[in-house]
C-alpha positions in Angstrom: 103.7 137.7 40.3 105.1 136.0 43.3 106.5 139.2 44.5 103.1 140.9 44.5 101.5 138.1 46.6 104.1 138.5 49.3 103.6 142.2 49.5 99.8 141.7 49.7 100.3 139.2 52.5 102.6 141.6 54.4 100.1 144.5 54.0 97.2 142.3 55.1 99.0 141.1 58.2 100.0 144.7 59.2 96.4 145.9 58.8 95.1 143.1 61.0 97.5 144.0 63.8 96.3 147.6 63.8 92.6 146.8 63.8 92.4 145.5 67.4 93.9 148.7 68.7 91.1 150.7 67.1 88.5 148.7 69.0 90.3 148.7 72.5 88.6 150.2 75.5 89.8 153.5 76.9 91.4 152.6 80.2 92.5 155.3 82.6 93.6 155.3 86.2 90.6 156.2 88.4 91.9 155.9 91.9 93.7 153.6 94.4 92.9 151.2 97.2 95.1 151.2 100.3 94.9 148.2 102.6 96.2 148.5 106.1 96.2 146.3 109.2 98.1 145.3 112.2 99.4 141.9 113.3 99.2 141.6 117.1 100.7 139.3 119.6 98.3 136.6 120.9 97.3 137.2 124.4 97.1 133.4 125.0 97.3 130.1 123.2 94.8 127.3 123.6 96.5 124.5 125.5 96.7 121.2 123.6 94.6 119.4 126.2 91.7 121.7 125.4 91.7 121.7 121.6 89.6 118.6 121.2 87.9 118.2 124.6 85.4 115.5 125.4 83.1 116.0 128.4 81.3 112.8 129.5 78.1 113.3 131.5 77.0 110.7 134.0 74.2 108.3 133.1 70.8 109.4 134.5 67.3 107.9 134.5 64.6 109.5 132.3 62.1 109.8 135.2 64.0 112.6 136.8 62.9 114.9 133.9 59.4 115.6 135.1 59.0 118.8 133.0 60.4 120.4 129.9 63.4 122.5 130.9 64.5 120.2 133.6 68.3 119.7 133.8 70.6 117.1 135.3 74.1 115.8 135.7 76.2 119.0 135.7 79.8 118.3 134.9 82.6 120.8 135.3 85.2 121.3 132.6 87.7 124.0 131.7 89.2 125.4 128.5 92.9 125.9 129.4 94.9 128.7 127.9 98.7 128.9 128.1 101.4 131.5 127.5 99.0 134.2 128.7 100.0 137.8 129.5 98.2 141.1 129.8 100.7 143.2 127.8 98.2 144.0 125.1 94.8 142.8 126.4 93.5 142.5 130.0 90.7 139.9 129.7 89.7 136.7 127.8 86.2 135.6 126.8 84.9 132.6 125.0 81.8 131.7 123.0 80.5 128.5 121.6 78.8 127.7 118.2 76.9 124.6 117.4 73.5 123.4 116.1 70.8 124.5 118.5 67.6 122.7 119.2 64.9 124.8 117.5 62.3 123.6 120.0 64.0 125.8 122.7 63.5 129.5 121.8 66.5 131.1 123.7 69.3 129.4 121.7 70.9 127.9 124.9 70.4 124.2 124.1 72.7 122.3 121.7 70.8 119.8 119.6 71.5 116.1 120.2 73.1 115.5 116.8 75.3 112.6 117.8 72.9 110.5 119.9 69.5 108.9 119.5 67.5 110.4 122.4 64.7 112.4 120.8 64.0 114.9 123.6 67.3 115.6 125.4 69.7 118.3 124.5 72.8 119.7 126.1 73.5 123.1 127.8 76.9 124.6 128.5 77.0 127.0 131.5 79.4 129.9 132.0 81.0 129.0 135.4 83.3 132.0 135.5 83.1 134.5 138.4 81.2 137.0 136.3 79.2 134.3 134.4 77.2 133.1 137.4 76.5 129.6 136.0 74.3 131.1 133.3 73.6 129.1 130.1 75.7 130.0 127.1 73.9 131.4 124.1 74.9 129.7 120.8 74.5 132.8 118.5 76.8 135.4 117.0 75.6 138.2 119.4 77.4 140.0 122.2 75.5 138.1 124.8 77.0 134.8 123.5 80.4 135.6 125.1 81.3 134.2 128.5 82.1 136.5 131.4 85.5 138.2 131.2 88.4 136.3 132.8 91.3 138.5 133.9 94.6 137.7 132.3 97.6 137.5 134.7 100.1 140.3 135.2 103.8 139.7 134.3 105.2 136.5 133.1 103.3 134.3 130.7 101.1 131.8 132.6 98.1 129.5 132.3 94.5 130.6 132.5 91.5 128.3 133.1 88.1 129.2 131.7 85.5 127.3 133.7 82.3 125.8 132.3 79.7 123.2 133.0 77.8 120.9 130.7 74.4 119.3 131.5 71.5 117.4 130.1 68.4 119.5 129.2 64.9 118.0 128.7 63.1 119.3 125.7 59.9 117.4 126.9 59.0 115.6 130.1 59.4 111.9 130.5 56.3 110.2 129.2 57.2 106.8 130.6 57.3 105.3 127.1 60.9 106.0 126.2 60.7 109.5 124.7 63.9 110.5 126.5 65.9 107.3 126.6 68.9 106.9 124.4 72.4 108.3 123.9 73.2 112.0 123.9 76.0 113.7 122.0 76.4 117.3 120.9 79.4 119.2 119.5 80.3 122.9 119.8 83.2 124.9 118.4 84.6 127.6 120.7 86.1 131.0 119.8 88.2 133.3 122.0 88.3 137.1 122.1 90.6 139.3 124.1 89.8 142.9 125.3 
């Protein structure tokens, strides 16, 4: 009798191991995906002194902002690149991203996110030769890139990308403190080479 139980157990176990195969999906090869790319040499490297740059604008009085759109206290600054060469690319361009003040429709004013002045924002100007001191646009579009700065021939050298920062009045001074307070805005920059 014991011999019969062991045979039944062996047969039941063998049957269970065959059952899943009967219900398996029919899997066949339908094609392939080929992934390609290229790793290129950087045209430049951001200099350490430009990776976390702070630009301090001079203090100004609110009454100089007599109309919305008035600006003041332009301050020059540069983003420095090092180890640049034009072996693979001839020009460098830069764009900024940051929270824009929605009260200015052209996306050229950074919102005062780190200060308490309610109606002052910050603009960054492209001071490159081809930029003409025009306000930078803080969007993901082609017009957001600075003017092209030529990379040097020959040995790896330093390149300076010039910009200016300034206050921008969202509203005119009302004489009751609508502009007074601290101002602080932060933007992240991105480089492209062409």
